[in-house]
A tleap script that builds the chain and sets N, CA, C and O, in Angstrom:
source leaprc.protein.ff14SB
mol = sequence {
  NMET LYS ASN GLU ASN GLN GLU TRP GLU ILE
  ILE HIE THR TYR THR THR ALA GLU ALA VAL
  GLU ASP GLY SER LEU ILE LEU VAL ASP GLU
  ASN VAL SER LYS GLU ALA GLY ILE LYS PHE
  PRO VAL TYR LEU THR GLN GLN VAL PHE THR
  LYS TYR VAL GLN VAL PRO GLU THR LEU LYS
  GLY PHE GLN ASP GLU SER GLY ARG LEU TRP
  ASP LEU ILE TYR MET PHE THR ARG LYS ALA
  ALA LYS SER ASP SER ALA GLN ILE ASP PHE
  GLN PHE ILE CYS MET MET PRO ASP ALA GLY
  ASN TRP GLU ARG HIE GLU LYS ARG ILE SER
  ASP MET PRO GLU HIE ARG GLU ILE THR LEU
  LYS ALA VAL ILE GLN GLY ARG ASP PHE ASP
  ASP PRO SER PRO ALA ILE PHE ILE MET LYS
  PRO ASN GLU CASP
}
set mol.1.N position { 50.610 -13.958 39.859 }
set mol.1.CA position { 51.733 -14.860 39.814 }
set mol.1.C position { 52.729 -14.380 38.772 }
set mol.1.O position { 52.372 -13.703 37.808 }
set mol.2.N position { 53.969 -14.740 38.985 }
set mol.2.CA position { 55.002 -14.373 38.032 }
set mol.2.C position { 55.159 -15.471 36.988 }
set mol.2.O position { 55.020 -16.657 37.286 }
set mol.3.N position { 55.450 -15.055 35.765 }
set mol.3.CA position { 55.694 -16.041 34.715 }
set mol.3.C position { 57.187 -16.384 34.672 }
set mol.3.O position { 57.949 -15.945 35.534 }
set mol.4.N position { 57.606 -17.164 33.675 }
set mol.4.CA position { 58.996 -17.634 33.632 }
set mol.4.C position { 60.000 -16.493 33.448 }
set mol.4.O position { 61.181 -16.678 33.743 }
set mol.5.N position { 59.575 -15.332 32.977 }
set mol.5.CA position { 60.475 -14.193 32.812 }
set mol.5.C position { 60.548 -13.339 34.082 }
set mol.5.O position { 61.138 -12.259 34.068 }
set mol.6.N position { 59.952 -13.815 35.171 }
set mol.6.CA position { 59.909 -13.118 36.456 }
set mol.6.C position { 59.191 -11.762 36.368 }
set mol.6.O position { 59.533 -10.816 37.078 }
set mol.7.N position { 58.199 -11.693 35.490 }
set mol.7.CA position { 57.352 -10.520 35.397 }
set mol.7.C position { 55.965 -10.910 35.892 }
set mol.7.O position { 55.565 -12.070 35.804 }
set mol.8.N position { 55.250 -9.942 36.404 }
set mol.8.CA position { 53.894 -10.221 36.877 }
set mol.8.C position { 52.992 -10.494 35.692 }
set mol.8.O position { 53.006 -9.766 34.700 }
set mol.9.N position { 52.219 -11.541 35.808 }
set mol.9.CA position { 51.269 -11.905 34.780 }
set mol.9.C position { 49.983 -11.107 34.993 }
set mol.9.O position { 49.411 -11.111 36.083 }
set mol.10.N position { 49.545 -10.437 33.956 }
set mol.10.CA position { 48.303 -9.672 34.034 }
set mol.10.C position { 47.145 -10.645 33.849 }
set mol.10.O position { 47.055 -11.344 32.839 }
set mol.11.N position { 46.267 -10.677 34.838 }
set mol.11.CA position { 45.143 -11.608 34.753 }
set mol.11.C position { 43.864 -10.910 34.288 }
set mol.11.O position { 42.937 -11.570 33.822 }
set mol.12.N position { 43.806 -9.574 34.412 }
set mol.12.CA position { 42.628 -8.850 33.951 }
set mol.12.C position { 42.965 -7.371 33.820 }
set mol.12.O position { 43.695 -6.822 34.646 }
set mol.13.N position { 42.441 -6.731 32.797 }
set mol.13.CA position { 42.536 -5.285 32.655 }
set mol.13.C position { 41.148 -4.724 32.415 }
set mol.13.O position { 40.281 -5.393 31.852 }
set mol.14.N position { 40.953 -3.514 32.837 }
set mol.14.CA position { 39.712 -2.783 32.598 }
set mol.14.C position { 40.150 -1.482 31.961 }
set mol.14.O position { 40.668 -0.600 32.644 }
set mol.15.N position { 39.951 -1.353 30.674 }
set mol.15.CA position { 40.502 -0.235 29.941 }
set mol.15.C position { 39.619 1.003 30.027 }
set mol.15.O position { 38.443 0.924 30.382 }
set mol.16.N position { 40.200 2.126 29.700 }
set mol.16.CA position { 39.448 3.370 29.626 }
set mol.16.C position { 38.335 3.233 28.591 }
set mol.16.O position { 37.211 3.681 28.818 }
set mol.17.N position { 38.646 2.619 27.469 }
set mol.17.CA position { 37.634 2.425 26.426 }
set mol.17.C position { 36.460 1.597 26.951 }
set mol.17.O position { 35.306 1.903 26.649 }
set mol.18.N position { 36.741 0.564 27.726 }
set mol.18.CA position { 35.664 -0.252 28.308 }
set mol.18.C position { 34.848 0.567 29.304 }
set mol.18.O position { 33.624 0.450 29.359 }
set mol.19.N position { 35.531 1.392 30.086 }
set mol.19.CA position { 34.834 2.221 31.073 }
set mol.19.C position { 33.916 3.233 30.392 }
set mol.19.O position { 32.826 3.510 30.894 }
set mol.20.N position { 34.340 3.783 29.262 }
set mol.20.CA position { 33.481 4.701 28.506 }
set mol.20.C position { 32.295 3.933 27.928 }
set mol.20.O position { 31.158 4.402 27.975 }
set mol.21.N position { 32.569 2.769 27.392 }
set mol.21.CA position { 31.507 1.958 26.786 }
set mol.21.C position { 30.429 1.569 27.799 }
set mol.21.O position { 29.241 1.568 27.476 }
set mol.22.N position { 30.848 1.237 29.031 }
set mol.22.CA position { 29.839 0.817 30.016 }
set mol.22.C position { 29.295 1.986 30.855 }
set mol.22.O position { 28.452 1.782 31.729 }
set mol.23.N position { 29.775 3.199 30.591 }
set mol.23.CA position { 29.228 4.377 31.264 }
set mol.23.C position { 29.902 4.748 32.570 }
set mol.23.O position { 29.468 5.692 33.230 }
set mol.24.N position { 30.960 4.031 32.968 }
set mol.24.CA position { 31.676 4.375 34.207 }
set mol.24.C position { 32.483 5.658 34.057 }
set mol.24.O position { 32.709 6.377 35.030 }
set mol.25.N position { 32.915 5.937 32.827 }
set mol.25.CA position { 33.607 7.184 32.504 }
set mol.25.C position { 32.861 7.883 31.375 }
set mol.25.O position { 32.318 7.234 30.480 }
set mol.26.N position { 32.840 9.204 31.425 }
set mol.26.CA position { 32.219 10.007 30.378 }
set mol.26.C position { 33.310 10.868 29.765 }
set mol.26.O position { 33.977 11.631 30.464 }
set mol.27.N position { 33.489 10.744 28.459 }
set mol.27.CA position { 34.472 11.551 27.742 }
set mol.27.C position { 33.858 12.910 27.452 }
set mol.27.O position { 32.810 13.005 26.813 }
set mol.28.N position { 34.519 13.964 27.927 }
set mol.28.CA position { 34.034 15.328 27.699 }
set mol.28.C position { 34.239 15.658 26.222 }
set mol.28.O position { 35.270 15.317 25.641 }
set mol.29.N position { 33.265 16.315 25.626 }
set mol.29.CA position { 33.352 16.713 24.230 }
set mol.29.C position { 34.647 17.499 23.991 }
set mol.29.O position { 34.967 18.436 24.721 }
set mol.30.N position { 35.369 17.100 22.967 }
set mol.30.CA position { 36.657 17.713 22.639 }
set mol.30.C position { 36.539 19.222 22.420 }
set mol.30.O position { 37.464 19.962 22.755 }
set mol.31.N position { 35.429 19.685 21.868 }
set mol.31.CA position { 35.242 21.123 21.641 }
set mol.31.C position { 35.196 21.893 22.957 }
set mol.31.O position { 35.722 23.003 23.043 }
set mol.32.N position { 34.579 21.319 23.973 }
set mol.32.CA position { 34.515 21.963 25.289 }
set mol.32.C position { 35.918 22.032 25.892 }
set mol.32.O position { 36.334 23.075 26.396 }
set mol.33.N position { 36.640 20.918 25.837 }
set mol.33.CA position { 38.002 20.889 26.382 }
set mol.33.C position { 38.891 21.909 25.690 }
set mol.33.O position { 39.608 22.665 26.346 }
set mol.34.N position { 38.843 21.929 24.363 }
set mol.34.CA position { 39.685 22.867 23.602 }
set mol.34.C position { 39.328 24.317 23.905 }
set mol.34.O position { 40.210 25.166 24.035 }
set mol.35.N position { 38.026 24.600 24.019 }
set mol.35.CA position { 37.606 25.967 24.333 }
set mol.35.C position { 38.157 26.422 25.684 }
set mol.35.O position { 38.449 27.602 25.883 }
set mol.36.N position { 38.294 25.472 26.603 }
set mol.36.CA position { 38.843 25.785 27.931 }
set mol.36.C position { 40.370 25.810 27.920 }
set mol.36.O position { 40.989 26.126 28.936 }
set mol.37.N position { 40.983 25.480 26.780 }
set mol.37.CA position { 42.438 25.514 26.676 }
set mol.37.C position { 43.115 24.209 27.040 }
set mol.37.O position { 44.320 24.185 27.291 }
set mol.38.N position { 42.363 23.129 27.074 }
set mol.38.CA position { 42.915 21.824 27.441 }
set mol.38.C position { 43.284 21.067 26.169 }
set mol.38.O position { 42.473 20.945 25.250 }
set mol.39.N position { 44.505 20.566 26.126 }
set mol.39.CA position { 45.009 19.864 24.942 }
set mol.39.C position { 44.709 18.369 24.951 }
set mol.39.O position { 44.754 17.719 23.907 }
set mol.40.N position { 44.408 17.829 26.113 }
set mol.40.CA position { 44.276 16.384 26.265 }
set mol.40.C position { 42.820 15.985 26.484 }
set mol.40.O position { 42.003 16.813 26.889 }
set mol.41.N position { 42.494 14.732 26.221 }
set mol.41.CA position { 41.127 14.261 26.500 }
set mol.41.C position { 40.809 14.378 27.998 }
set mol.41.O position { 41.681 14.183 28.845 }
set mol.42.N position { 39.568 14.695 28.304 }
set mol.42.CA position { 39.115 14.819 29.688 }
set mol.42.C position { 37.976 13.826 29.908 }
set mol.42.O position { 37.027 13.757 29.127 }
set mol.43.N position { 38.098 13.065 30.986 }
set mol.43.CA position { 37.071 12.092 31.364 }
set mol.43.C position { 36.525 12.459 32.741 }
set mol.43.O position { 37.272 12.878 33.626 }
set mol.44.N position { 35.229 12.299 32.907 }
set mol.44.CA position { 34.587 12.458 34.211 }
set mol.44.C position { 34.097 11.089 34.644 }
set mol.44.O position { 33.640 10.298 33.819 }
set mol.45.N position { 34.190 10.810 35.934 }
set mol.45.CA position { 33.574 9.577 36.405 }
set mol.45.C position { 32.061 9.737 36.318 }
set mol.45.O position { 31.533 10.850 36.323 }
set mol.46.N position { 31.393 8.624 36.239 }
set mol.46.CA position { 29.928 8.638 36.159 }
set mol.46.C position { 29.341 9.339 37.379 }
set mol.46.O position { 28.343 10.049 37.260 }
set mol.47.N position { 29.946 9.149 38.550 }
set mol.47.CA position { 29.430 9.783 39.774 }
set mol.47.C position { 29.533 11.304 39.697 }
set mol.47.O position { 28.609 12.006 40.108 }
set mol.48.N position { 30.638 11.818 39.179 }
set mol.48.CA position { 30.800 13.269 39.025 }
set mol.48.C position { 29.796 13.792 38.005 }
set mol.48.O position { 29.123 14.794 38.249 }
set mol.49.N position { 29.696 13.121 36.873 }
set mol.49.CA position { 28.781 13.572 35.827 }
set mol.49.C position { 27.338 13.597 36.334 }
set mol.49.O position { 26.622 14.580 36.142 }
set mol.50.N position { 26.922 12.520 36.974 }
set mol.50.CA position { 25.537 12.413 37.437 }
set mol.50.C position { 25.200 13.465 38.485 }
set mol.50.O position { 24.130 14.072 38.428 }
set mol.51.N position { 26.084 13.686 39.427 }
set mol.51.CA position { 25.757 14.589 40.534 }
set mol.51.C position { 25.993 16.062 40.213 }
set mol.51.O position { 25.228 16.915 40.661 }
set mol.52.N position { 27.041 16.378 39.445 }
set mol.52.CA position { 27.415 17.781 39.276 }
set mol.52.C position { 27.209 18.354 37.882 }
set mol.52.O position { 27.189 19.574 37.717 }
set mol.53.N position { 27.058 17.507 36.884 }
set mol.53.CA position { 26.850 18.014 35.522 }
set mol.53.C position { 25.386 17.877 35.114 }
set mol.53.O position { 24.801 18.824 34.587 }
set mol.54.N position { 24.798 16.725 35.348 }
set mol.54.CA position { 23.376 16.579 35.032 }
set mol.54.C position { 22.574 17.553 35.888 }
set mol.54.O position { 22.872 17.752 37.065 }
set mol.55.N position { 21.574 18.146 35.294 }
set mol.55.CA position { 20.783 19.167 35.977 }
set mol.55.C position { 19.718 18.502 36.844 }
set mol.55.O position { 18.926 17.702 36.345 }
set mol.56.N position { 19.692 18.827 38.149 }
set mol.56.CA position { 18.631 18.299 39.007 }
set mol.56.C position { 17.251 18.739 38.494 }
set mol.56.O position { 17.109 19.820 37.923 }
set mol.57.N position { 16.275 17.916 38.697 }
set mol.57.CA position { 14.919 18.163 38.185 }
set mol.57.C position { 14.417 19.561 38.554 }
set mol.57.O position { 13.817 20.243 37.723 }
set mol.58.N position { 14.660 19.989 39.795 }
set mol.58.CA position { 14.144 21.287 40.251 }
set mol.58.C position { 14.864 22.476 39.615 }
set mol.58.O position { 14.400 23.608 39.749 }
set mol.59.N position { 15.971 22.251 38.934 }
set mol.59.CA position { 16.722 23.347 38.304 }
set mol.59.C position { 16.596 23.342 36.788 }
set mol.59.O position { 17.148 24.215 36.119 }
set mol.60.N position { 15.877 22.370 36.239 }
set mol.60.CA position { 15.701 22.318 34.774 }
set mol.60.C position { 14.947 23.558 34.323 }
set mol.60.O position { 13.976 23.977 34.953 }
set mol.61.N position { 15.409 24.137 33.221 }
set mol.61.CA position { 14.851 25.386 32.729 }
set mol.61.C position { 15.586 26.594 33.279 }
set mol.61.O position { 15.506 27.689 32.723 }
set mol.62.N position { 16.303 26.388 34.374 }
set mol.62.CA position { 17.094 27.451 34.993 }
set mol.62.C position { 18.572 27.257 34.699 }
set mol.62.O position { 19.305 28.231 34.527 }
set mol.63.N position { 19.019 25.994 34.638 }
set mol.63.CA position { 20.399 25.652 34.324 }
set mol.63.C position { 20.409 24.600 33.228 }
set mol.63.O position { 19.396 23.953 32.960 }
set mol.64.N position { 21.581 24.436 32.590 }
set mol.64.CA position { 21.711 23.377 31.595 }
set mol.64.C position { 23.040 22.651 31.795 }
set mol.64.O position { 23.945 23.156 32.458 }
set mol.65.N position { 23.139 21.456 31.208 }
set mol.65.CA position { 24.331 20.632 31.380 }
set mol.65.C position { 25.590 21.311 30.859 }
set mol.65.O position { 26.648 21.215 31.481 }
set mol.66.N position { 25.487 21.989 29.734 }
set mol.66.CA position { 26.685 22.601 29.165 }
set mol.66.C position { 27.249 23.675 30.091 }
set mol.66.O position { 28.468 23.805 30.211 }
set mol.67.N position { 26.391 24.439 30.739 }
set mol.67.CA position { 26.855 25.461 31.680 }
set mol.67.C position { 27.471 24.856 32.927 }
set mol.67.O position { 28.496 25.333 33.415 }
set mol.68.N position { 26.853 23.810 33.442 }
set mol.68.CA position { 27.385 23.149 34.635 }
set mol.68.C position { 28.723 22.484 34.322 }
set mol.68.O position { 29.649 22.534 35.132 }
set mol.69.N position { 28.826 21.858 33.139 }
set mol.69.CA position { 30.085 21.246 32.731 }
set mol.69.C position { 31.160 22.308 32.571 }
set mol.69.O position { 32.294 22.108 33.006 }
set mol.70.N position { 30.823 23.429 31.955 }
set mol.70.CA position { 31.792 24.501 31.757 }
set mol.70.C position { 32.328 25.001 33.102 }
set mol.70.O position { 33.534 25.202 33.245 }
set mol.71.N position { 31.460 25.202 34.074 }
set mol.71.CA position { 31.909 25.657 35.392 }
set mol.71.C position { 32.954 24.713 35.969 }
set mol.71.O position { 33.985 25.154 36.477 }
set mol.72.N position { 32.689 23.426 35.889 }
set mol.72.CA position { 33.599 22.412 36.430 }
set mol.72.C position { 34.935 22.424 35.669 }
set mol.72.O position { 36.000 22.470 36.285 }
set mol.73.N position { 34.875 22.382 34.339 }
set mol.73.CA position { 36.092 22.341 33.511 }
set mol.73.C position { 36.896 23.629 33.666 }
set mol.73.O position { 38.121 23.582 33.786 }
set mol.74.N position { 36.232 24.758 33.665 }
set mol.74.CA position { 36.920 26.043 33.793 }
set mol.74.C position { 37.675 26.138 35.119 }
set mol.74.O position { 38.829 26.564 35.146 }
set mol.75.N position { 37.036 25.746 36.205 }
set mol.75.CA position { 37.720 25.831 37.504 }
set mol.75.C position { 38.879 24.845 37.585 }
set mol.75.O position { 39.876 25.122 38.252 }
set mol.76.N position { 38.764 23.701 36.919 }
set mol.76.CA position { 39.907 22.794 36.831 }
set mol.76.C position { 41.065 23.489 36.124 }
set mol.76.O position { 42.197 23.433 36.603 }
set mol.77.N position { 40.805 24.144 34.995 }
set mol.77.CA position { 41.892 24.781 34.241 }
set mol.77.C position { 42.562 25.883 35.040 }
set mol.77.O position { 43.775 26.065 34.945 }
set mol.78.N position { 41.791 26.620 35.825 }
set mol.78.CA position { 42.369 27.688 36.657 }
set mol.78.C position { 43.361 27.109 37.669 }
set mol.78.O position { 44.442 27.661 37.871 }
set mol.79.N position { 42.988 26.004 38.298 }
set mol.79.CA position { 43.863 25.374 39.289 }
set mol.79.C position { 45.047 24.689 38.606 }
set mol.79.O position { 46.175 24.773 39.090 }
set mol.80.N position { 44.797 24.018 37.491 }
set mol.80.CA position { 45.859 23.293 36.780 }
set mol.80.C position { 46.939 24.246 36.270 }
set mol.80.O position { 48.114 23.880 36.221 }
set mol.81.N position { 46.555 25.449 35.894 }
set mol.81.CA position { 47.525 26.423 35.384 }
set mol.81.C position { 48.553 26.813 36.441 }
set mol.81.O position { 49.637 27.291 36.107 }
set mol.82.N position { 48.218 26.611 37.710 }
set mol.82.CA position { 49.111 26.971 38.818 }
set mol.82.C position { 49.843 25.769 39.397 }
set mol.82.O position { 50.529 25.897 40.411 }
set mol.83.N position { 49.709 24.599 38.768 }
set mol.83.CA position { 50.249 23.372 39.339 }
set mol.83.C position { 51.127 22.639 38.339 }
set mol.83.O position { 50.935 22.741 37.127 }
set mol.84.N position { 52.093 21.900 38.867 }
set mol.84.CA position { 52.887 21.020 38.008 }
set mol.84.C position { 52.764 19.571 38.476 }
set mol.84.O position { 53.584 18.723 38.125 }
set mol.85.N position { 51.747 19.305 39.261 }
set mol.85.CA position { 51.521 17.974 39.817 }
set mol.85.C position { 50.624 17.140 38.899 }
set mol.85.O position { 49.826 17.685 38.136 }
set mol.86.N position { 50.763 15.839 38.979 }
set mol.86.CA position { 49.910 14.936 38.197 }
set mol.86.C position { 48.559 14.710 38.871 }
set mol.86.O position { 47.666 14.104 38.278 }
set mol.87.N position { 48.402 15.192 40.105 }
set mol.87.CA position { 47.113 15.120 40.791 }
set mol.87.C position { 46.796 16.487 41.350 }
set mol.87.O position { 47.623 17.112 42.015 }
set mol.88.N position { 45.590 16.944 41.073 }
set mol.88.CA position { 45.178 18.288 41.472 }
set mol.88.C position { 43.825 18.195 42.157 }
set mol.88.O position { 42.898 17.584 41.627 }
set mol.89.N position { 43.711 18.794 43.322 }
set mol.89.CA position { 42.412 18.981 43.968 }
set mol.89.C position { 41.957 20.388 43.621 }
set mol.89.O position { 42.735 21.336 43.733 }
set mol.90.N position { 40.715 20.532 43.204 }
set mol.90.CA position { 40.204 21.855 42.845 }
set mol.90.C position { 38.777 21.997 43.327 }
set mol.90.O position { 38.085 21.009 43.573 }
set mol.91.N position { 38.347 23.240 43.459 }
set mol.91.CA position { 37.003 23.530 43.942 }
set mol.91.C position { 36.217 24.259 42.863 }
set mol.91.O position { 36.785 24.965 42.028 }
set mol.92.N position { 34.917 24.079 42.895 }
set mol.92.CA position { 34.006 24.861 42.072 }
set mol.92.C position { 32.679 24.958 42.814 }
set mol.92.O position { 32.406 24.187 43.734 }
set mol.93.N position { 31.871 25.908 42.404 }
set mol.93.CA position { 30.569 26.134 43.027 }
set mol.93.C position { 29.499 25.491 42.152 }
set mol.93.O position { 29.485 25.660 40.933 }
set mol.94.N position { 28.606 24.751 42.798 }
set mol.94.CA position { 27.550 24.052 42.069 }
set mol.94.C position { 26.215 24.301 42.770 }
set mol.94.O position { 26.096 24.140 43.985 }
set mol.95.N position { 25.235 24.689 41.999 }
set mol.95.CA position { 23.900 24.895 42.559 }
set mol.95.C position { 23.190 23.548 42.623 }
set mol.95.O position { 23.076 22.841 41.622 }
set mol.96.N position { 22.714 23.208 43.819 }
set mol.96.CA position { 22.042 21.928 44.025 }
set mol.96.C position { 20.970 22.092 45.083 }
set mol.96.O position { 21.187 22.772 46.086 }
set mol.97.N position { 19.816 21.476 44.873 }
set mol.97.CA position { 18.798 21.523 45.925 }
set mol.97.C position { 19.278 20.709 47.126 }
set mol.97.O position { 20.003 19.726 46.973 }
set mol.98.N position { 18.870 21.122 48.305 }
set mol.98.CA position { 19.265 20.396 49.510 }
set mol.98.C position { 18.335 19.194 49.674 }
set mol.98.O position { 17.260 19.288 50.266 }
set mol.99.N position { 18.787 18.066 49.130 }
set mol.99.CA position { 17.990 16.841 49.176 }
set mol.99.C position { 18.543 15.859 50.199 }
set mol.99.O position { 18.227 14.670 50.159 }
set mol.100.N position { 19.369 16.355 51.114 }
set mol.100.CA position { 19.941 15.492 52.135 }
set mol.100.C position { 21.022 14.567 51.602 }
set mol.100.O position { 21.327 13.550 52.225 }
set mol.101.N position { 21.604 14.903 50.460 }
set mol.101.CA position { 22.609 14.036 49.839 }
set mol.101.C position { 24.017 14.645 49.887 }
set mol.101.O position { 24.780 14.533 48.927 }
set mol.102.N position { 24.344 15.274 50.981 }
set mol.102.CA position { 25.644 15.911 51.158 }
set mol.102.C position { 26.745 14.856 51.276 }
set mol.102.O position { 26.528 13.767 51.806 }
set mol.103.N position { 27.929 15.203 50.772 }
set mol.103.CA position { 29.099 14.333 50.872 }
set mol.103.C position { 30.234 15.108 51.530 }
set mol.103.O position { 30.190 16.335 51.610 }
set mol.104.N position { 31.245 14.391 51.996 }
set mol.104.CA position { 32.348 15.011 52.744 }
set mol.104.C position { 33.077 16.101 51.974 }
set mol.104.O position { 33.607 17.031 52.581 }
set mol.105.N position { 33.113 16.006 50.669 }
set mol.105.CA position { 33.865 16.968 49.851 }
set mol.105.C position { 32.991 18.148 49.395 }
set mol.105.O position { 33.368 18.891 48.489 }
set mol.106.N position { 31.836 18.312 50.023 }
set mol.106.CA position { 30.930 19.412 49.706 }
set mol.106.C position { 30.773 20.310 50.937 }
set mol.106.O position { 30.603 19.828 52.057 }
set mol.107.N position { 30.835 21.628 50.703 }
set mol.107.CA position { 30.653 22.586 51.791 }
set mol.107.C position { 29.499 23.519 51.463 }
set mol.107.O position { 29.306 23.923 50.316 }
set mol.108.N position { 28.752 23.844 52.479 }
set mol.108.CA position { 27.663 24.811 52.328 }
set mol.108.C position { 28.268 26.215 52.236 }
set mol.108.O position { 29.206 26.555 52.957 }
set mol.109.N position { 27.716 27.002 51.349 }
set mol.109.CA position { 28.096 28.411 51.256 }
set mol.109.C position { 27.036 29.178 52.024 }
set mol.109.O position { 25.873 29.209 51.622 }
set mol.110.N position { 27.430 29.793 53.118 }
set mol.110.CA position { 26.468 30.321 54.093 }
set mol.110.C position { 25.451 31.297 53.526 }
set mol.110.O position { 24.280 31.231 53.899 }
set mol.111.N position { 25.849 32.192 52.647 }
set mol.111.CA position { 24.890 33.187 52.166 }
set mol.111.C position { 24.137 32.727 50.909 }
set mol.111.O position { 23.313 33.469 50.373 }
set mol.112.N position { 24.419 31.513 50.445 }
set mol.112.CA position { 23.723 30.964 49.281 }
set mol.112.C position { 23.356 29.511 49.578 }
set mol.112.O position { 24.108 28.611 49.202 }
set mol.113.N position { 22.226 29.252 50.240 }
set mol.113.CA position { 21.905 27.916 50.735 }
set mol.113.C position { 21.805 26.815 49.676 }
set mol.113.O position { 22.011 25.646 49.999 }
set mol.114.N position { 21.496 27.153 48.424 }
set mol.114.CA position { 21.412 26.114 47.401 }
set mol.114.C position { 22.730 25.915 46.649 }
set mol.114.O position { 22.795 25.129 45.704 }
set mol.115.N position { 23.767 26.620 47.065 }
set mol.115.CA position { 25.068 26.481 46.419 }
set mol.115.C position { 26.018 25.699 47.317 }
set mol.115.O position { 26.024 25.860 48.537 }
set mol.116.N position { 26.814 24.852 46.685 }
set mol.116.CA position { 27.814 24.072 47.412 }
set mol.116.C position { 29.182 24.309 46.797 }
set mol.116.O position { 29.324 24.414 45.579 }
set mol.117.N position { 30.182 24.390 47.656 }
set mol.117.CA position { 31.551 24.389 47.174 }
set mol.117.C position { 31.986 22.932 47.127 }
set mol.117.O position { 32.036 22.256 48.155 }
set mol.118.N position { 32.296 22.459 45.943 }
set mol.118.CA position { 32.638 21.058 45.711 }
set mol.118.C position { 34.141 20.940 45.508 }
set mol.118.O position { 34.729 21.724 44.762 }
set mol.119.N position { 34.763 19.977 46.157 }
set mol.119.CA position { 36.171 19.669 45.904 }
set mol.119.C position { 36.230 18.372 45.107 }
set mol.119.O position { 35.678 17.349 45.514 }
set mol.120.N position { 36.909 18.433 43.966 }
set mol.120.CA position { 37.114 17.254 43.137 }
set mol.120.C position { 38.601 17.022 42.950 }
set mol.120.O position { 39.423 17.880 43.273 }
set mol.121.N position { 38.933 15.869 42.432 }
set mol.121.CA position { 40.319 15.477 42.191 }
set mol.121.C position { 40.480 15.234 40.693 }
set mol.121.O position { 39.640 14.591 40.064 }
set mol.122.N position { 41.565 15.753 40.133 }
set mol.122.CA position { 41.908 15.482 38.738 }
set mol.122.C position { 43.246 14.763 38.725 }
set mol.122.O position { 44.187 15.171 39.406 }
set mol.123.N position { 43.325 13.696 37.950 }
set mol.123.CA position { 44.559 12.930 37.809 }
set mol.123.C position { 44.948 12.951 36.332 }
set mol.123.O position { 44.147 12.624 35.456 }
set mol.124.N position { 46.190 13.342 36.080 }
set mol.124.CA position { 46.705 13.358 34.720 }
set mol.124.C position { 47.618 12.151 34.584 }
set mol.124.O position { 48.608 12.021 35.303 }
set mol.125.N position { 47.272 11.270 33.653 }
set mol.125.CA position { 48.035 10.028 33.480 }
set mol.125.C position { 47.841 9.529 32.057 }
set mol.125.O position { 47.162 10.175 31.259 }
set mol.126.N position { 48.433 8.384 31.733 }
set mol.126.CA position { 48.262 7.787 30.418 }
set mol.126.C position { 46.799 7.496 30.145 }
set mol.126.O position { 46.053 7.105 31.043 }
set mol.127.N position { 46.399 7.688 28.906 }
set mol.127.CA position { 44.990 7.535 28.536 }
set mol.127.C position { 44.483 6.107 28.732 }
set mol.127.O position { 43.344 5.901 29.152 }
set mol.128.N position { 45.328 5.126 28.427 }
set mol.128.CA position { 44.889 3.730 28.536 }
set mol.128.C position { 46.120 2.830 28.596 }
set mol.128.O position { 47.247 3.299 28.439 }
set mol.129.N position { 45.899 1.540 28.823 }
set mol.129.CA position { 47.004 0.580 28.907 }
set mol.129.C position { 47.837 0.565 27.637 }
set mol.129.O position { 49.063 0.468 27.688 }
set mol.130.N position { 47.170 0.662 26.505 }
set mol.130.CA position { 47.876 0.615 25.230 }
set mol.130.C position { 48.050 1.992 24.593 }
set mol.130.O position { 48.474 2.092 23.442 }
set mol.131.N position { 47.729 3.042 25.326 }
set mol.131.CA position { 47.857 4.410 24.822 }
set mol.131.C position { 48.395 5.296 25.942 }
set mol.131.O position { 47.629 5.780 26.776 }
set mol.132.N position { 49.720 5.511 25.963 }
set mol.132.CA position { 50.314 6.286 27.050 }
set mol.132.C position { 50.177 7.804 26.894 }
set mol.132.O position { 50.691 8.556 27.723 }
set mol.133.N position { 49.492 8.259 25.846 }
set mol.133.CA position { 49.331 9.709 25.682 }
set mol.133.C position { 48.538 10.263 26.872 }
set mol.133.O position { 47.689 9.565 27.427 }
set mol.134.N position { 48.809 11.515 27.266 }
set mol.134.CA position { 48.169 12.075 28.468 }
set mol.134.C position { 46.656 12.232 28.348 }
set mol.134.O position { 46.121 12.517 27.276 }
set mol.135.N position { 45.999 12.041 29.459 }
set mol.135.CA position { 44.558 12.282 29.581 }
set mol.135.C position { 44.289 12.751 31.004 }
set mol.135.O position { 45.080 12.501 31.914 }
set mol.136.N position { 43.178 13.423 31.182 }
set mol.136.CA position { 42.792 13.974 32.478 }
set mol.136.C position { 41.541 13.249 32.944 }
set mol.136.O position { 40.555 13.147 32.214 }
set mol.137.N position { 41.597 12.747 34.169 }
set mol.137.CA position { 40.467 12.023 34.753 }
set mol.137.C position { 39.996 12.814 35.976 }
set mol.137.O position { 40.759 13.013 36.920 }
set mol.138.N position { 38.744 13.262 35.957 }
set mol.138.CA position { 38.196 14.057 37.054 }
set mol.138.C position { 37.205 13.192 37.825 }
set mol.138.O position { 36.314 12.562 37.254 }
set mol.139.N position { 37.393 13.184 39.148 }
set mol.139.CA position { 36.616 12.277 39.998 }
set mol.139.C position { 36.384 12.900 41.369 }
set mol.139.O position { 36.952 13.941 41.699 }
set mol.140.N position { 35.542 12.247 42.157 }
set mol.140.CA position { 35.390 12.642 43.565 }
set mol.140.C position { 36.670 12.269 44.301 }
set mol.140.O position { 37.381 11.360 43.874 }
set mol.141.N position { 36.976 12.957 45.402 }
set mol.141.CA position { 38.228 12.668 46.125 }
set mol.141.C position { 38.381 11.231 46.588 }
set mol.141.O position { 39.507 10.758 46.738 }
set mol.142.N position { 37.275 10.515 46.821 }
set mol.142.CA position { 37.351 9.139 47.302 }
set mol.142.C position { 37.366 8.109 46.179 }
set mol.142.O position { 37.392 6.906 46.441 }
set mol.143.N position { 37.349 8.572 44.926 }
set mol.143.CA position { 37.406 7.646 43.787 }
set mol.143.C position { 38.841 7.517 43.295 }
set mol.143.O position { 39.681 8.382 43.540 }
set mol.144.N position { 39.104 6.403 42.587 }
set mol.144.CA position { 40.415 6.249 41.949 }
set mol.144.C position { 40.280 5.502 40.652 }
set mol.144.O position { 41.275 5.272 39.966 }
savepdb mol mol.pdb
quit
């Protein structure tokens, strides 16, 4: 509803800080972002972090979270360097056991059956309602 000043009345907000606190967003360590050449904070959705950064049980000892995160962040930076858009779709390769959990944005790599080409979406926008400084939010294509 509009108030007497003919502006929309905000009835509820869900801030970036609240999303980090409840685990819906994961803030990437600033050292990782800086090493990749990123000046702004980077957030991953919980779904991206759980599926593509956390190491599947069958790959523990063979891969680690820091390496998987680096692959994702690095491929984002490669695509972002060629774009001037506030939304970027990018691909990276992720090793995953075939557990029947394929999604539309994942493609099988024919000569490497445990590897998937993953397409993710990055949105560059204000960090929060009260903080308009830029931040990068990386999510699955169907998330917003």
